Residue, then its C-alpha position, 0 to 999 in steps of 0.5 A: m011575454i017575450e015568445p022564443d023565435p030561432k030562426a029569426d035569432l039566427l038570421r038576425y046574427l048573420q045579417d049583423a056579420r053580413d053588414a058588417l062585412l059588405w062595411k069594409l068595401d066602402g069608400l075604398s078604391e079597387y086597388d085596395v079592396r083586392r089589396p093582399l095584406t097577409p101573408t097568405g093574401t087575404n083581401l077584403l073583396g076576396l072575403v066577400k065572394h068567399v062568403a058568397r060561396v059559402e051562403l050559396g053553397y051551404l044554404g042552397d045546393t045543401f037542401g037541393r035548392p041550386y043558385f047556378d041552374e046550369e053554368q058554374p064559376p069556375w071558383w065554384y066547389l069542383d074538383d078541378s077548380e083553382a086552390n083559393a079561386d073563392m078567395w080573391a077576384t079577377a080583374d074581370e070580376s068587378r066590386e059590384q058583381i061580387v057584391g051583387l051575388y052576395r046580396q042575391a045570395w043573401e036573398h036565396s039564403n033567407s028563402t032556405v031558411a023560410a020555406l024548411g024548418l029548422d029540422a030539415i035535412g040536407h047533404v053538403p056535396w062537398w063533404p066526404e060520404g058518411r059526414r054529409e048529412v046536417t040540419l038546416n039549424h047546424v048549417l045555419v050556425r056553421v054559416i053565421a061562424d064562418t062569417h063572424r070570423h071573416a068580418g073580424h079578418a075584414d076589420i084588421v084588413r081594413e085596419l091595415i090599409d087606411g086605420s078605419v076600425g069599427m064593428l058597424p057604422g055608428n058602433t065602433s065597438i072600440p075605446p074612445g081616443d085620438q091617434a095619438e093616445w092609440e099610438s102611445h097604447r101601440r108603443r106601451l104594448e110594444r114595450v110590454a112585450r119586448e119586457a115578456g120576452d125577454g123574461g122580465 
């Protein structure tokens, strides 16, 4: 008989997304991890910085367990912080610093989950008054969804950088095929899209 363990299930899915996101940085230069590859500037290291802030905010401050004791970084959720400041790394912020902060966020978040019940009530400080009260369960689902969403962004950004694909090391989740097959597949999709766009 398998006993349900909702906390373990939630943390496993969160950790899968965390690992997938960090894997996308492997083997890339400082330039490539910071390269903005969409019109809105999406970049790999910025995604990691953002999800670190998400975890430290939602699974820290929301439950009275702040990670930053006194001095908060300028990209924190402050009224006077620059818009999107948590979505990119400055030249002074190293990959090691941001990845290290993200790993520390994991520990901080995991300790919050271990210390509280899923029905524990927290208050999201940056949400409007009257909507701030949430349960740990709600916050965990929100953080899992956000992290998986950004891991998907990282999949696409990494493929644009060097063609690398896959969900996790040893699990590409992509059908087999060499470069020629993928190029042929892409040409076929382009042809079909043009046909559909021309009305058949």
